[in-house]
N, C-alpha and C positions, 0 to 999 in steps of 0.2 A: 485022152486030156487031162491032164494031170491036176489031181482036186487041189484048191488051196487052204491050205487050214487059217478056222475062222483068223487064229492070232494074231496071223499075217494079212490081213483084209484092211482096209482104210478104217471103216465104222470102229473094229477092235482097237487100234492104234490110235486114232486124235480124235473117239469119242467116247468108248468105254472104259482105257485105261485110264485117261487124263479123270475120268469123272470117279472111280475108284479112286485114285491119288487125290483129289481133293476133297472124296466124304473121310480117308483113312488119315488125311492128315488134323482133318478138324475132328477127327475121335483121338488122337494122339495128342494133338495139343490141350484141346479140353482137359484129358487125362492129367495133363501137365500143367494146366493151369490148377486143377484145382489140386495134384499134390503141391506144387507149390504152400498154396493155402494151408494143406497139412499141416506140413514143415514147419510155417511159422507159427502153427497153434503148438506144435509137438506132438504128433500123431504119429509115435514112432513103429505102426504097426502097419497101418492103411498107409502112410508115404510111403515107404519102401514096396508094397503090393503095386501100387496105382505107378510106382517108377520102371516096373518089369515090365509092365504090360506096353508101357508106354516105350522102351527101350524098345523090344518087342517091334512093335506097331514102327516104329520109324525106319528101322532095319529093314525091314521088309519094304516098305516104301522105297525109298535108297537103294535098294539094288533094282527096282523098276525102273529107276531114273537113269543109275552108274549106266544099263545095261542099252538107253535108250539115251545118249549125251545127246545127240543132232536132233533131237525131240523137241521143240522150246514148246508146246504145248503142256509138258509135264512142269516146268517150270513153272508155268503159269498155274496149273493145279495145286502144288503144291506151296506155290505162296498164296491161294487163293484161299486153299484150306487153312493156311500155316495162320492168317491173320481172321477168316472166320472161327478157328478154332476158337481163339483168345475171346473173340466176343460171346461163344457161347458156352465160354467154361466161366468168365466170370458172371452170366445170367444165372447156370446151375448154382453156384457158389452163392447167389445173392439169396433163392429160393430155398435154398437149404439153411440158409442164417442162422449160423453154427456161432459159437463164442459167447461171449460177455462183451458189454463197452458201459464207458461210464460218462454218463449224462450230466453236463454241468448246466445251469440253469443261471440266468441273473434276470429275476424279471424286472420290468422295465415301470413299477406302479406298486402299492401295496401287494405282498402276496399271503397275506394271510390267509385267502379265501384257497389259493393253490395249496399251501402248506397244510393246510386244515382239510382238502379232500384227499390228497395222500397220506394224511394220516388216519383217515377215515376208514380210508379203503385199507387197512393197513402195511402201504408200501415201506420201506425199509431207505431212508435218507437221512443225509447230515445238512443242516445249515449254518453258514457263517458270514457275519457282517465284513465286509469287506469297503474300502473307498474308490469311486469312480470319478470321472471328468464333472458330474455334476454333484458331488457329495456323495453319500452315507447310500450301500448298496446291501441286499443279502444275495449271496450265493446258496442255490441248493447243488446239494452232491450225492446222485444217486449211480447205481450199477444196476442195470439189466441186462438181459438177454436180447439180442440182437433180433428178434423174431417180435420182440414189444416196440421195438422204438417208434412203426408208426402211430401204436394207440398212446405211448406216451407223449409223443410228440402234438397228436392231437388235444390232448389235456393242457397242454403248455400254453398252447394257440385259445381253446378255450378260456381258461382263466387270467392268460396272459398275452395279446395276441402279437406285445410288439419286445416280446421277454429274448434277450440275447441266449443263445443256447449252443454248447458245442457238444459232439458225437465222438467219443475218442474209442481203441482199438484197446485190449484188456488182455494180457498176455495169462495171468493168473491171478487169482482172487483166494485169501486162504478159506478153508471149508466154516469156520463162523466167521458169527458178527453178533455184537450187541444185540440182543432179543431173537436172536435165529442167520439163516442163510437170509442177506437181505437184499439178493436179487433176485429169489423167488418167488415174487409175487405170482398173485391168481389175478390173473387180466381180467379173466370171465367176470370175478367181483366184482372189478375195476370199472368195467365196462357197468353194470348194472345199476354202481352209484355212481356213473356219470350221465346217464340216461336221466335217472331218478332227478339229480341236480338241475339241468335242462328240462327238465319239465316243472321247475318249481319254479322259473322264472318268471 
């Protein structure tokens, strides 16, 4: 009786290979998602490296699909891996939290305590006067690292719960600012002051 190669079995054709395509496409698309982010941040060395592995994986996956065009399980595995890869890529990029953002805050009440806290913490920011629907307002601008967004927002909500704020991606910031690098705040120091402020209430 002639032996049947494992690659010709039902288990390999309809379970193992589709699973390999699915997982490979997740990896491929995850790399692609991160590469796009690196390109947007002008990371000219990391982006090409990721592009190389992304295309290499894509070619390997497509080779299997082209050789088995009648197996629709491979199409589903490819599409599922593509969708999941986008999700995983976004999650990984969010964890990496690379780059800088601009925080724009428009307090809905007196902002003196918030401004005072930021100043005592050594934080760099700029305030300007503006006019809103209900009269004059104060606008606070600051540039921070993305990984510090959660801490910054928690401070805004503590001192000015109804404040309106926006967060915008920044591609480039000059090396210096009045008083030094205004986005390089020590949030460990800020958290300590924050806790002291809450205990004092």
